[in-house]
C-alpha positions in Angstrom: 112.3 101.6 92.3 115.1 100.1 94.2 113.8 97.1 95.1 112.5 94.5 92.8 113.5 96.9 90.0 110.9 95.6 87.4 111.5 91.4 88.3 108.0 91.4 90.8 106.7 87.1 91.5 104.3 86.3 94.1 107.4 85.1 96.1 108.7 88.2 96.6 105.3 90.2 96.8 104.4 87.7 99.3 106.6 89.4 102.1 106.5 93.5 100.4 103.2 93.5 100.9 102.3 93.1 104.4 105.9 94.9 105.2 104.2 97.5 103.0 100.8 97.7 104.5 103.3 97.9 108.7 105.3 100.7 107.5 101.5 102.5 107.0 100.9 102.4 102.9 97.2 102.8 101.5 98.0 101.5 98.2 100.2 98.7 97.0 101.2 99.0 92.7 102.8 96.3 91.2 105.6 97.8 88.9 106.4 96.3 85.2 107.2 92.8 84.4 103.9 91.5 86.2 102.8 91.3 82.8 106.1 88.3 81.1 107.1 85.5 81.6 110.7 86.6 80.1 113.0 88.4 82.1 113.5 90.2 79.4 110.7 91.9 78.0 110.8 95.6 76.9 110.2 94.1 72.6 107.6 91.7 73.8 105.3 94.9 75.8 101.7 95.1 74.4 98.8 92.6 75.3 99.1 92.8 79.1 98.0 90.2 80.4 99.2 88.4 84.4 102.8 86.4 84.0 101.7 82.6 84.6 105.2 82.0 85.8 106.0 85.0 88.0 102.2 84.3 89.5 101.7 80.5 89.3 98.6 80.9 92.1 97.2 83.4 89.1 98.0 87.8 89.5 94.5 87.6 91.5 95.9 85.9 94.5 98.6 88.3 95.0 96.2 90.9 94.4 94.2 89.6 97.5 96.6 89.7 99.9 97.1 93.1 98.7 93.6 93.5 99.7 93.0 91.4 102.7 96.5 93.6 104.5 93.7 96.8 103.9 95.8 98.2 100.6 94.5 99.5 97.8 96.0 97.7 94.7 97.4 99.0 91.2 99.3 98.0 88.4 102.1 99.6 85.8 101.7 100.2 82.3 102.7 101.2 79.2 99.6 101.9 77.3 101.3 103.5 74.3 104.2 101.1 73.8 103.3 97.6 71.5 107.0 95.6 71.3 107.7 94.8 67.5 108.1 91.2 69.1 104.5 91.4 71.0 101.3 89.1 68.9 100.1 92.5 69.0 102.2 94.5 66.8 100.4 91.8 63.7 96.9 92.4 65.5 96.3 95.6 65.1 96.3 97.1 61.2 99.5 99.0 60.4 96.7 102.7 60.7 97.1 102.2 64.8 100.3 102.4 64.7 102.7 105.3 64.2 103.4 106.0 60.9 106.0 108.1 59.2 107.3 107.9 55.2 104.9 105.0 55.1 106.6 102.3 57.4 105.9 101.9 61.0 108.1 104.0 63.5 110.1 102.1 65.6 112.6 103.0 68.4 114.4 100.9 70.6 112.5 97.9 69.3 109.1 99.4 70.0 106.0 100.3 67.5 104.3 103.7 69.4 99.5 103.3 68.9 98.5 106.4 67.5 95.8 106.8 69.0 94.1 109.3 66.1 93.2 105.6 65.4 90.3 104.6 66.8 91.7 100.5 66.7 94.3 102.2 69.1 91.9 103.3 71.6 89.7 100.7 71.4 92.4 98.2 72.1 94.0 100.4 75.5 90.2 100.7 76.1 89.8 96.3 76.6 93.2 96.3 78.4 92.0 98.7 81.2 88.8 97.3 81.1 90.0 94.2 81.6 93.3 95.0 84.2 90.8 96.5 86.1 88.1 93.7 86.5 91.1 92.4 88.6 90.0 94.9 91.1 92.5 97.2 90.7 92.2 101.1 92.1 95.6 102.1 91.0 96.7 102.5 87.4 100.5 103.9 86.7 100.6 104.9 83.0 104.3 105.3 81.7 106.1 106.2 78.4 109.2 105.5 78.2 109.6 107.1 74.6 109.9 108.9 71.8 109.0 108.8 68.8 110.9 111.4 67.4 109.2 114.5 65.6 105.1 112.2 65.2 103.8 110.3 62.2 103.0 111.8 58.7 100.2 109.4 57.7 97.1 111.2 57.2 98.7 114.7 58.4 100.0 117.5 57.4 103.3 117.1 58.8 104.7 115.5 61.5 103.9 117.7 63.9 100.0 118.2 62.9 100.2 114.1 63.4 101.8 114.9 67.1 99.6 117.2 68.0 96.8 115.3 67.4 97.8 111.9 67.9 99.0 114.5 71.6 95.2 115.3 72.2 93.6 112.0 71.6 95.6 111.0 74.1 94.9 113.2 76.6 91.1 113.2 75.6 91.8 109.1 76.4 93.2 109.9 80.3 90.6 112.4 81.2 87.8 109.2 80.3 89.1 107.0 82.1 87.6 108.0 85.6 84.7 108.5 83.7 84.4 104.5 82.8 85.9 103.1 85.9 84.8 105.3 88.6 87.2 105.7 91.6 90.5 104.6 90.0 93.4 106.6 90.6 95.5 107.0 87.8 99.6 108.3 88.0 100.8 109.7 84.9 104.2 108.3 85.7 105.3 109.5 81.9 109.4 108.2 82.5 110.0 109.2 85.9 108.3 112.7 84.7 109.9 113.8 81.8 106.2 114.2 79.8 104.6 115.7 82.5 103.2 118.6 80.6 99.7 120.1 82.0 97.5 118.4 79.2 98.3 114.8 81.2 98.4 117.0 84.6 94.7 118.0 84.4 93.9 114.4 84.1 96.2 112.5 86.5 95.3 112.7 90.4 99.4 112.3 90.5 102.2 113.3 89.2 106.0 111.2 89.6 108.8 114.1 89.9 111.7 111.6 88.8 112.9 107.7 88.5 116.3 108.8 89.4 117.8 106.1 92.0 120.1 108.5 93.5 118.9 109.6 97.2 121.6 112.3 97.9 120.8 114.0 94.2 117.1 113.6 94.5 116.2 116.7 97.3 116.6 119.5 93.9 113.4 117.8 92.6 111.5 117.4 94.8 112.2 120.8 96.2 111.4 122.3 92.8 108.5 119.9 92.2 105.8 122.6 92.8 107.4 124.6 90.4 105.8 122.9 87.2 102.2 121.1 89.2 99.9 120.8 92.3 102.0 119.7 95.9 99.7 116.8 96.3 100.1 116.1 92.7 103.8 115.5 92.8 105.4 111.8 94.0 109.1 112.0 95.0 110.5 109.0 96.1 111.1 107.5 99.4 113.5 103.9 99.0 114.8 103.1 102.6 116.9 100.1 102.2 117.5 97.9 105.9 121.3 98.3 105.0 121.2 102.3 105.8 121.5 104.4 108.8 119.3 105.7 110.2 120.0 108.9 108.5 119.9 107.9 105.2 116.8 106.4 106.3 115.6 110.0 107.3 117.4 112.2 103.9 115.3 109.4 101.9 111.7 109.6 103.8 112.3 113.3 104.0 112.3 113.7 100.4 109.1 112.2 99.8 106.8 115.0 102.3 107.7 117.1 99.3 104.4 116.4 97.8 101.8 113.2 98.3 104.3 109.8 99.7 106.1 107.3 97.7 107.5 104.2 99.2 109.6 101.8 98.1 112.6 99.8 99.3 113.1 96.3 101.1 111.0 97.2 104.0 110.5 93.1 104.4 114.2 93.2 105.0 113.8 95.7 108.0 114.5 95.5 111.4 111.2 96.6 114.1 113.6 100.3 114.6 113.7 100.6 111.0 109.8 100.1 110.4 109.2 102.1 112.5 111.4 104.7 111.4 109.7 104.7 108.3 105.8 104.4 110.0 106.3 107.4 111.5 106.9 109.0 108.2 104.0 108.2 106.6 101.8 108.5 109.8 103.1 112.2 109.5 102.3 112.1 105.6 98.9 111.1 106.6 98.9 114.5 109.3 99.5 116.9 106.9 97.9 115.6 104.1 95.1 117.5 105.4 96.8 121.1 104.7 98.6 120.4 101.7 95.9 121.1 99.6 95.6 124.6 100.9 99.1 125.6 101.5 101.4 127.1 99.2 104.8 126.1 98.1 106.8 128.7 99.0 110.9 128.8 99.0 112.3 130.8 102.0 115.9 130.5 100.6 115.0 130.7 97.6 114.7 127.8 94.9 116.9 124.9 95.1 120.2 124.0 92.3 121.3 121.0 91.8 125.1 121.2 93.7 123.8 123.4 96.2 124.4 122.5 99.9 121.6 123.5 101.4 118.1 122.5 99.6 115.1 124.4 101.0 111.9 124.0 100.6 108.1 124.7 102.7 104.7 124.8 102.7 102.3 127.6 104.1 99.0 128.6 104.8 98.0 131.3 102.5 98.0 133.5 104.9 100.8 133.6 107.3 103.4 131.2 107.4 103.3 128.3 109.1 103.1 125.4 107.7 106.2 123.2 106.6 109.5 123.2 106.6 112.3 120.6 104.7 115.7 121.4 105.0 117.9 119.0 103.5 122.2 119.8 104.0 124.5 118.1 101.0 127.9 118.1 102.1 130.0 118.4 99.6 132.7 116.2 98.3 136.1 115.4 100.2 134.2 118.2 102.9 135.6 117.1 106.5 133.2 119.7 108.4 130.0 120.5 108.5 129.9 122.9 106.3 128.2 126.2 106.4 125.1 127.9 108.2 121.9 128.1 106.3 120.3 131.9 107.9 116.6 131.8 107.0 115.9 135.6 107.7 112.0 134.6 105.7 111.4 133.2 109.1 112.5 135.7 111.9 109.6 135.2 114.7 108.8 131.9 113.7 109.8 128.6 116.5 110.5 125.5 113.7 109.3 122.4 115.9 111.3 119.0 114.5 108.7 116.5 113.6 111.0 114.1 111.2 112.5 111.5 112.3 110.9 111.6 115.7 113.2 112.5 118.9 111.9 109.1 120.2 113.5 107.0 117.3 116.3 108.8 116.4 118.1 111.2 119.2 120.8 113.4 117.0 120.2 116.4 116.6 121.1 116.1 113.1 120.6 120.1 112.2 121.0 121.9 115.1 118.3 125.2 114.8 119.5 128.3 116.8 117.3 131.7 116.9 119.5 134.3 115.0 119.2 138.5 115.3 117.8 137.9 111.8 115.6 134.9 111.8 116.1 130.8 112.3 119.9 129.8 111.8 120.4 125.5 111.0 123.9 124.0 111.1 124.9 120.5 110.3 126.7 119.1 113.3 128.3 115.8 111.3 129.7 115.6 107.4 127.0 113.0 106.5 123.8 114.2 104.1 121.5 114.8 106.5 117.3 115.8 106.4 114.9 117.3 109.0 111.0 118.2 108.7 109.7 120.9 110.7 106.8 122.5 111.7 107.0 126.3 111.7 105.0 128.3 114.0 104.6 131.8 114.3 105.7 132.4 118.3 104.5 136.6 118.7 100.7 135.5 117.3 100.7 132.6 120.0 102.4 134.5 122.9 99.7 136.6 122.3 97.0 134.8 122.0 97.9 133.1 125.5 98.0 136.5 126.9 93.9 137.7 125.6 93.8 133.9 127.1 94.6 134.6 130.6 93.2 138.0 130.8 89.7 136.4 129.5 
């Protein structure tokens, strides 16, 4: 995302991998492109073997670097895609591909495996077995095109064929962790566009979007728990060295809405910028034990696409304590900080800023005042701003202190 853009090489990863480790990453997944010697590989995928041009010392050398930096290695794959120019298109029988009207379905220069046929499943098993043998522990499963209503070969209708294929596809995903214990599977699914629960039930993580504009991303990250578990939802942080501290903070807060996804040219960042990124990854790890227990909450209602203030939260199963994330997005041409954000749902609660840390970004960015009916937040500039706060119940804590003193 916003970094190598499907053009990874051994040389580029030689600096990115150590920088990711320094920023606190635990998994380094090499995205698409690792499998092709050509710059343009869209219609030639299907064999999923490492490129010798991109990795002259072998892909294993880069994976070893990832492991030496203390991270789990991962690879991207689009399992159902076979390019029309791939040798796999000739090696597999017609029945292994989706067909309609007796012809193979072709979309964007690609065929689509039909998981109803054992040859398709066996081919994918062999591919993933080989990839896991490289030592990876993370598999990013993508799916970037549609076959329309589905195949009619061997079915009552295209819809019937598509349903049976989809069931076999979900079953194949379910078997992955059984065949490869410990393998973490992410359902990227064209930036979250096919995040139905049949797949979510079998994937540890789900990418929420491939949106490359950090200012527009917050409503997606904030609303994602309406459809999937917060610990499954991966929203992208892609800080860049040319960004201001506020811009870096903004995209980092977006990823704190669920499981932390990090990209960006970290290897070109200053030590101060890396410290800011590291503060976010450290915070994500600190919050992680509660991530699977806390409930998603929208104290300012769910976000609309063009909303000035975007708010999401996680709270304990009982009470309102937890995490609050706030983004302020000034409207185009706005020359004043904008309207105040009132949060009566948080009346009686104390907000403590945890991102960005005050020692790294002293600017308040968003001021917090005690209002008559709850906290009032105000942006202090006309630039997009985001903050993360711990939410604590001051009433109960004051009572606890009093009881302790009485003892």
